[in-house]
N, C-alpha and C positions, 0 to 999 in steps of 0.2 A: 669071508668078508662079503656082505651083501651089496647089492647094486647101489643102494642109497649111500653107503659108506664110500664106495669106490668113486662115485661121481657126485659127492655131496656139495663140493664147491661149485661145480658146474650147474648142478640142479638148483642151488640157491640163487645163482645169478639168473638162471632161466626163469625161475619162479618169481623173481623180483622185477623182471622186465616190464610186465604189465603195470606194476605199481609205479615204476619210473614214468611211464606214459601219462599216468594220472597226476603224479606229484609235481612234475615240471610246470604245467599250466596253473595248478592251484598254488604252488609256491610263488609263481610270478604274480598271481593275484594278491598274495599276502605282501610281497615286496612293494607292489604298487600302492596297496592300501596303507602300508606303513609310511611310505613317502608322503601320501596325502594327509596322514595324521600328524606328520611332522617329526617322525622318528628318524634320527640320523642314520646314515648308511651302515656305520659300524655296529650300532645297536640293533639294526634290522638283521644283520648277519648273525650277531650273537644270540638273538631271539631263537633262530633256527638251530644254531650250533649247540646251545646249552639246553634248550627246552625240547625241541624236536617233537612237537605235539600240535598238529595243525589246528584242531578245534580249539584248544586252549589259547593258542597264539592269536587266532582271529578274535576270540572272545576278549582276550586281554586288550587288543587294539580297540575294540568297540567300547570297552569300559574306560580306557584311557581317553578316548575321544569324548566320552560322556562326563569326564571329570571325576570319576569314581576314585575314592581314596586308595592308596597303594595297598594297605592292609586288606581291604575287601577284594582287590584284584588277586592278591596272592592266595587268599582263602578260597575264592571261587575257582581258581586254577588248580589248587590242591585237591579240592573235592571232585572236580571234573576228571582229574587224572588218577584218582584212586582206583578206577577200573583197571588200570595197568597192573596193579598188584594181583588182581584176580586172574588176569591174562597170564602173568608170569607164573603164578602157581599152577595154572592149567598146563602150561608147556613144560614146567619142571618135571612133571610126572612122566614125560616122554623123552627126557634127555638120556642119552646113551653114554654113560661113563665120561662125562665132559669134565675137563680140567677146571677146577673152581676159579682159576684166574680169569677165565673167559666169561664167567657169569655176569659181572657188572656191565660188560660191553653188550652182551646179549640182552640183558634186562633193559638197558638204556635204549636200545634200538627197537623195542617192541612198540608198535602202534596198532591201531585198529586194523589196518590193512595187512601189515606183516603178520599179525597174530592170526588173521583169518586165513591167509595163505598157508602159514605153517600148520594150522590146525587141520586143514584139508589134505595135507601131505601125509600119506600113509606110512606107517612104520615108525621106528625110533628116529629121533632127531639128533643130528650131530652138530658140533660146534662150527665146523666149516660151513655147513648148510645155513645155519642161522646167521652167522657172521656175514656171509655173502648176501643173503636175503636182506638183512638189516642194513648192511653197508651200502649196497647199491641204491636202496631207497633213501638212506640218509644223504648220500651224495647228491641225488636228484633233488631232494627237498632244499638243501642249502644252495645248490646251483640255481634252482628256480627262484628262490627268494632274492638272491643277489641280482639275477638277470632282470626280474620284474622291477626291482628298485631302479636299475640303471636305464633300461630301455622301455619300461612299461608306459611311460607318458607319451612316447612317440607313436604308440599303437593307436589305430582308429578307436574312437569312443565306443563303437559297438563291440569291438574285440575286448576292450577293457571291461565292459559290463558283463560280457559272456564269461570272462575269467572269474568274476566274482561269484558265480553260481556253481563253480566246479566243486567246492567243498560239500555243498548240499547234495549235489548229484552223487558224489562218492559215498556219503553217508546213506543216501537213499538206496544205492546199489548194495550196501552192506545190510540194510534193514529189510529190504524186500524179500530175500530168501527166508529170513526168519519169520516174517509175516505169513508167507505161504505155508510154513510148517506149523505155525501156532498163532492163533488170534490173540493170545496173551501178550505177545510182543507188540502187536498193534495197539492193544489196550494200554499197555505201559507207555508207549510212545505218545499216545493221545493224552493220557493222564498228565504226563510231564509238560506237554505243550499247553494243555488247558490250564494247568496250574500257573504257568508263567503269564499267560494271557490274562487270567483272572487277577493275579496280583498286580499286573500292569494297569488294568482298568480300575482297580480299587485305590491305587496310589497310596497304599498303606505302608509298604516297605520302600526304603531307598533303592535306587536303580540296581546297585550291586547285589543287594540282598534278595531281590526278586529271583535272580538266576540261582543264587545259592540255595534259596528255599525250594525252588523247583527241583534242583539236583537232589537235595536231601529227601524230599517226598518221593520222587521217582525211584531213588535207590532203596528207600525203605519198603516201598510197595513191590519192588521187583522180585524178591525172594518168594513172596506170597502169590503173586500173579503167575510167576513162571514155575512154581513148584510142581504142578501137575505135568507141565511140559517136560521138565527135567526127569521126573519119575518115569514118564512114558518112554524117554530115550534110553533108560536103563533096562527096560523090559526086552 
């Protein structure tokens, strides 16, 4: 039995601790924003319990505040979360004889951050490691959103504002290493951002469909822009 299998649960908790540090303040920012948008406390908690996808949750709140139709919000969230299918497929190739009953729980707990941490962990992955990694992150996210909703408004205004930039800081931390390895990643991120800005300036699409269109264009361009980078990693 290798070292990873012997200490998989402990390793998962240890690997997830830095994510906890990031998730708590960002979850608080979501809870605070949900309260400001008018989402009841119960629905705020269900958002995190059932969805557990920070970017999609923040996006959904922005679309709700803008008065976007429910169907458009669901579609935009679905498209944004499609990347989780690719993440799940990538991790599935490294699973070490995991009982299939754990797969739904592992898949549900995959986020950008937990996927990044699991991907960087060498060797075969075990159910205990992934469940611990995902579980501690999940608990931190739910706790953060509930805490932010309850106590967020008593925080100083400067602290409330600083919480709001946490999600962008976390995504920047994920994107920066990829940009250092490949300019294609920077090009793809720039293309997606430029597409949304252009559509917003043209006022051609409804608010919800601007984001949906930017997601589709960025996802379509990704395999072509990142093709050379992926082939270089195989060599």
